[in-house]
C-alpha positions in Angstrom: 77.7 108.7 125.0 80.0 108.5 121.6 78.8 111.4 119.0 79.0 110.1 115.9 77.1 113.0 113.8 75.9 116.5 114.5 73.4 118.0 112.9 73.6 122.1 112.7 70.0 124.4 112.1 70.9 127.9 110.4 73.1 128.6 107.6 74.4 132.1 108.8 78.0 133.1 109.3 78.2 131.1 112.6 76.9 128.2 111.2 79.0 127.8 108.2 81.9 128.3 110.6 81.2 125.9 112.8 80.6 122.9 109.5 83.7 123.7 108.2 85.9 122.9 112.1 83.7 120.0 112.1 83.7 118.7 109.4 87.6 118.5 109.9 86.9 117.0 112.9 84.1 114.5 112.9 84.3 113.9 108.6 82.5 115.5 106.1 80.1 113.1 105.9 78.8 112.9 109.4 78.2 116.8 109.7 75.0 117.9 108.2 72.6 121.3 107.7 69.3 120.5 108.3 66.8 122.1 106.5 63.2 122.0 104.6 62.6 120.4 101.6 63.5 123.9 99.3 66.3 124.9 101.3 68.0 121.2 100.4 67.3 121.8 96.8 68.7 125.3 96.8 71.6 124.3 98.3 73.0 120.5 97.7 74.9 121.7 94.9 76.1 125.1 96.5 79.2 126.5 96.8 80.3 127.7 100.2 83.7 129.5 100.6 85.0 130.1 103.8 87.9 132.9 104.4 88.0 132.5 100.7 88.8 128.7 100.9 85.9 126.3 99.3 83.6 123.9 100.8 80.3 122.1 100.2 78.2 121.3 102.9 76.1 118.3 103.3 72.6 119.7 103.6 69.9 117.4 104.7 65.8 117.2 104.5 64.3 117.6 107.7 62.1 115.0 106.7 65.3 112.0 106.7 65.6 108.7 108.8 68.2 110.2 110.3 68.5 110.6 114.2 71.1 113.3 115.3 73.4 112.8 118.2 74.2 116.7 118.6 71.7 119.3 117.6 73.6 122.6 117.2 71.3 125.6 116.8 72.6 128.8 114.9 69.4 130.4 113.9 68.5 133.8 114.5 65.6 134.3 117.2 62.8 135.2 115.2 63.5 131.5 113.7 63.6 129.7 116.1 59.9 127.7 117.0 60.0 127.4 112.9 63.7 125.6 113.3 62.1 123.5 116.1 59.4 122.2 114.8 61.3 121.3 112.1 63.5 118.8 113.7 61.1 116.8 115.2 62.1 114.1 112.7 65.8 113.8 113.7 65.2 113.8 117.5 65.9 111.0 119.6 65.9 109.9 123.6 69.4 111.3 124.1 69.8 113.6 121.3 71.9 116.3 123.0 71.1 120.2 122.0 73.1 123.0 122.6 72.5 126.8 121.0 75.2 129.2 119.9 72.1 132.1 119.2 72.7 135.4 121.3 70.7 135.9 124.8 69.1 133.9 127.6 66.4 132.9 126.3 66.9 130.0 123.6 67.3 127.2 126.4 63.9 128.0 127.7 62.7 127.5 123.6 64.0 124.6 123.4 62.9 123.0 126.9 59.5 123.7 125.6 59.8 121.5 122.6 61.9 118.9 123.5 62.7 119.2 127.1 65.9 119.6 129.3 67.0 116.2 130.2 70.1 116.5 127.3 69.6 120.4 127.0 73.5 122.4 128.0 73.7 125.9 128.3 75.8 127.9 126.3 77.1 131.2 124.9 79.7 131.9 122.1 82.2 134.7 122.1 85.0 136.2 120.6 84.4 135.7 116.8 83.6 138.0 114.2 82.3 136.2 111.6 80.4 137.6 108.5 78.6 136.2 106.0 78.4 137.7 102.4 76.2 135.9 100.3 77.7 132.0 100.5 81.0 133.4 101.8 82.0 134.1 105.3 84.9 135.7 106.5 86.5 135.6 110.1 89.9 135.6 111.9 88.5 133.9 115.3 86.5 131.5 116.0 86.0 132.9 119.0 85.4 130.3 122.2 82.8 127.8 122.9 81.6 128.7 126.3 79.2 125.1 127.8 78.1 123.7 130.2 74.8 121.7 132.5 72.5 124.0 134.3 73.3 122.6 137.1 77.3 123.2 136.3 78.1 119.3 136.6 80.6 117.6 134.4 78.1 115.6 133.1 78.2 112.3 130.2 76.5 114.9 127.6 78.8 117.7 128.9 82.3 115.3 128.2 80.8 113.8 124.8 80.4 117.7 123.7 84.0 118.1 125.1 85.5 115.9 122.8 83.8 116.6 119.5 84.9 120.3 120.2 88.6 118.6 120.6 88.7 116.8 117.7 87.6 119.6 115.8 90.3 122.2 117.3 87.1 124.8 118.4 88.1 126.9 121.3 85.8 126.0 124.3 85.6 126.5 128.3 83.5 124.8 130.8 82.9 127.3 133.0 82.1 126.7 137.1 79.0 128.7 136.2 77.4 129.0 132.8 74.3 131.3 133.8 76.4 133.8 134.9 78.2 133.5 131.6 75.4 133.6 129.6 74.5 137.1 131.5 77.6 138.6 130.6 77.7 138.1 127.1 74.1 139.6 126.8 75.8 142.6 128.7 78.2 142.6 126.0 75.9 141.6 123.5 73.2 143.9 124.4 75.7 147.2 124.2 77.6 146.4 121.4 75.1 144.8 118.9 72.5 147.4 119.2 74.9 150.2 119.4 77.3 149.0 116.1 73.7 149.5 114.9 72.2 152.8 115.9 75.6 154.3 114.9 75.8 152.3 111.7 79.5 150.9 112.6 81.7 148.1 112.3 83.7 147.5 115.4 86.4 150.0 113.6 84.1 152.9 115.0 83.6 151.7 118.8 87.5 150.9 119.0 88.4 154.1 119.2 86.8 156.9 122.1 83.9 157.9 121.2 80.5 158.9 122.0 79.7 155.3 120.5 82.4 153.7 123.3 80.9 155.3 125.5 77.5 154.0 125.2 78.4 150.8 125.2 79.9 150.9 128.6 77.3 152.9 129.8 74.9 150.4 128.3 76.3 147.2 130.1 76.4 149.2 133.2 72.9 149.2 133.0 72.4 145.5 132.3 74.5 144.8 135.3 72.0 146.6 137.6 69.0 144.0 136.3 71.4 141.5 136.2 72.2 141.9 140.2 68.3 141.8 140.5 68.0 138.2 138.7 71.0 137.3 140.8 74.1 137.5 138.9 76.7 139.9 139.9 78.7 141.5 136.8 81.6 143.2 137.8 83.5 146.7 135.8 86.6 144.3 135.6 84.0 142.1 133.5 83.2 145.4 131.5 86.5 146.2 131.0 87.6 142.6 130.0 84.8 142.7 127.4 85.7 146.0 126.0 90.0 144.9 125.8 88.2 141.8 123.6 86.6 144.1 121.4 89.7 145.8 120.4 91.3 142.5 119.4 88.1 142.4 116.8 88.6 142.7 112.8 88.0 146.5 113.0 86.2 145.9 109.3 83.6 143.1 111.1 80.4 143.7 112.6 78.1 142.4 115.0 75.4 140.5 114.0 72.3 143.0 114.6 74.5 145.8 112.7 74.8 143.1 109.9 71.0 142.8 109.6 70.2 146.7 109.9 72.5 147.1 107.1 71.1 144.3 104.8 67.3 145.4 105.9 66.4 142.6 107.9 64.5 142.0 110.8 66.9 142.2 113.4 66.6 140.3 117.2 66.3 143.7 119.0 63.6 141.9 121.0 66.4 139.4 122.4 68.4 142.0 123.8 66.8 145.7 124.5 63.4 143.6 125.0 64.8 141.4 127.0 66.5 144.2 129.3 63.6 146.8 129.2 61.5 143.7 130.2 63.4 142.5 133.5 63.9 146.1 134.7 60.1 146.8 134.7 59.8 143.1 136.4 62.2 144.4 139.2 61.6 148.2 139.1 64.6 149.6 137.4 65.1 152.0 135.0 66.4 151.1 131.8 66.9 154.7 129.4 69.9 153.6 127.5 67.9 150.1 126.3 65.0 152.4 125.7 66.8 154.5 123.3 68.5 151.5 121.8 65.2 149.0 121.2 63.0 152.5 120.2 66.0 153.8 117.2 66.2 150.0 116.2 62.9 149.7 115.7 63.0 152.7 113.9 65.3 151.9 111.6 63.6 148.7 110.8 60.3 150.5 110.1 62.2 152.6 107.5 63.7 149.5 105.5 
């Protein structure tokens, strides 16, 4: 399939970052943010700034007659059902779906609404994008890691690869996408939640101390749950993730810490919530995730 247009659901830090790349690669006129009429009215004349460079993105109503070749889902997990319901007018038989959302659950939800014939599995890592109002800042765009669930190089995989190539977005098509997604969940579960509880950005976990120690131990806890789910996560992977964390802008912060700082509802259910549930399923204790879950819920309740 020749992908001629891309629709992005979610104008957060990642959505805006990817839109800035895709607009260059595919032409601004072929990249849209899909939104309800109220949001379109709000944003249609808005200026956005990506690393202080001005951009004007296309916002289009979810009542449009246009059909999407590729939909990138980039919303918070708390809003996934609302977002998917709003896409029904733009989905056609061969629309490709890809989610850049955290965790391992979003693909299952997409499948509930639109099936999995053209659903690709994805995790993104290595970026440090932060949004402040209509401005986003990042020093690294990270890597889009994607593939089909059975790891076959399908026409859909080739089509998305072509789009990412055109747009100069770093990507990887791994030999085992589910392993990659679990490995990223291991990282996010630790880094996002520990940074929120310790009220720190990347700088606070790049130096030795309690926060860094808790991240490593939390990743080890997740790896035990992953093993029970048939995914083998190694200590080398933990070390590699810690090395990667040291390359990020120390003044930036992961998304869950951004949420608690802005007093927004977090994706704790996607992280500790998932690990706690699977821990119970396999009778594996998850004391660190239990602690992080309770602390983050406490933070939310005190907004």
